[in-house]
Each structure stands twice: as C-alpha cells, then as structure tokens.
C-alpha positions as CSV (number, residue, x, y, z in Angstrom):
1,M,0.0,0.0,0.0
2,T,1.4,3.4,-0.9
3,A,0.7,6.7,0.9
4,A,-2.0,7.6,-1.7
5,E,-3.9,4.3,-1.2
6,L,-6.7,3.8,1.3
7,Q,-7.9,0.7,3.2
8,V,-11.6,0.9,2.8
9,R,-14.2,-1.6,4.1
10,A,-17.4,-2.7,2.7
11,W,-20.1,-4.6,4.6
12,V,-21.9,-6.7,2.0
13,E,-25.4,-7.7,3.2
14,D,-25.8,-10.7,0.9
15,V,-22.9,-12.6,2.6
16,W,-23.0,-10.8,6.0
17,D,-19.3,-10.2,5.8
18,T,-16.9,-7.3,5.6
19,V,-14.3,-7.1,2.9
20,V,-11.3,-4.7,3.0
21,L,-10.1,-3.3,-0.3
22,T,-7.0,-1.2,-1.1
23,A,-8.4,1.6,-3.1
24,A,-7.0,4.8,-4.6
25,P,-8.7,8.1,-3.6
26,D,-9.7,8.7,-7.3
27,W,-11.7,5.4,-7.6
28,T,-15.3,6.1,-8.4
29,V,-17.9,4.8,-6.0
30,A,-19.2,2.5,-8.8
31,R,-15.7,1.0,-9.2
32,F,-15.4,0.5,-5.4
33,K,-18.9,-1.1,-5.3
34,A,-18.1,-3.5,-8.1
35,E,-14.8,-4.6,-6.5
36,A,-16.5,-5.1,-3.2
37,V,-19.3,-7.2,-4.7
38,R,-16.8,-9.3,-6.6
39,A,-14.6,-9.8,-3.6
40,A,-17.5,-10.8,-1.3
41,T,-19.7,-12.9,-3.6
42,S,-18.4,-14.1,-6.9
43,A,-17.1,-12.8,-10.2
44,E,-20.6,-13.6,-11.7
45,A,-22.4,-11.1,-9.4
46,N,-23.8,-8.0,-11.2
47,P,-22.9,-4.9,-9.2
48,D,-25.8,-3.0,-10.9
49,G,-28.1,-5.1,-8.6
50,Y,-26.6,-3.4,-5.5
51,E,-26.8,0.0,-3.9
52,I,-24.2,1.5,-1.7
53,K,-24.5,3.6,1.4
54,L,-22.0,5.7,3.3
55,H,-22.9,6.7,6.9
56,G,-26.4,5.3,6.4
57,A,-27.1,7.5,3.4
58,L,-27.6,6.2,-0.1
59,V,-24.9,7.3,-2.5
60,L,-27.0,8.5,-5.5
61,D,-24.1,9.6,-7.7
62,E,-21.8,6.7,-8.1
63,T,-19.6,8.6,-10.5
64,R,-18.1,10.6,-7.6
65,S,-14.7,9.7,-6.4
66,L,-13.9,8.4,-2.9
67,N,-12.0,11.6,-2.3
68,D,-15.1,13.6,-3.2
69,L,-17.0,11.9,-0.4
70,G,-14.2,12.5,2.1
71,V,-13.4,8.8,2.5
72,T,-10.4,8.1,4.8
73,N,-8.6,4.9,5.9
74,R,-11.0,2.4,7.5
75,T,-14.1,4.1,6.3
76,T,-16.9,1.5,5.9
77,F,-19.5,1.4,3.2
78,T,-22.6,-0.7,3.3
79,V,-23.5,-2.7,0.1
80,L,-27.1,-3.9,-0.2
81,S,-29.2,-5.6,-2.8
82,S,-31.3,-3.0,-4.5
83,R,-34.1,-5.5,-4.7
84,R,-36.4,-5.5,-1.7
85,R,-36.9,-8.8,0.0
86,P,-40.0,-9.8,2.0
87,L,-39.5,-10.1,5.8
88,F,-41.9,-13.0,6.1
89,R,-43.0,-15.8,3.8
C-alpha cells in the first residue's frame, strides 16, 4: 500500500461479511462497489443489482470519487441488494 492508497471496508449484506479493499482516492464509488461485490460474492455477481451507502445515506451519484466523499482509511460502506426482500413468507 502506498501513501496515496486507502484501506476501505465494505459490509456486503448478501454474505453478512466485511471485505477490506485497497483503493486509490480517485476510484469512483461505482468501481469500489463493483470490486467489493466481486470480492465478497463471486465474479458472476452483477454490481448493478446493488446499492451503496455511506454513513447510512444512499450514495446516489456513483460517478463521484472516494476523495469527493471524504473517504479516509478504515471508512466503511454498506453494500445492499437493490431488490427489496420480504420479511416473512
């Protein structure tokens, strides 16, 4: 890891696990989400089926960079399926 790289965490709801990625501050949120989904699930998972939150708020513009959002080392994103699931069957 170089001085310009960040250790950023993503809690991925589908697998109930946290992954830690080494990311550059200029990565877009979309790229970070795709890498997190790939690391947590499988290479076959489609990142478009997920939404990403930072500090509990949905990130609507995924073209923004991590630096634009003020992401620092050990910041944690939440990655959720964008499809709603029933609570009871």
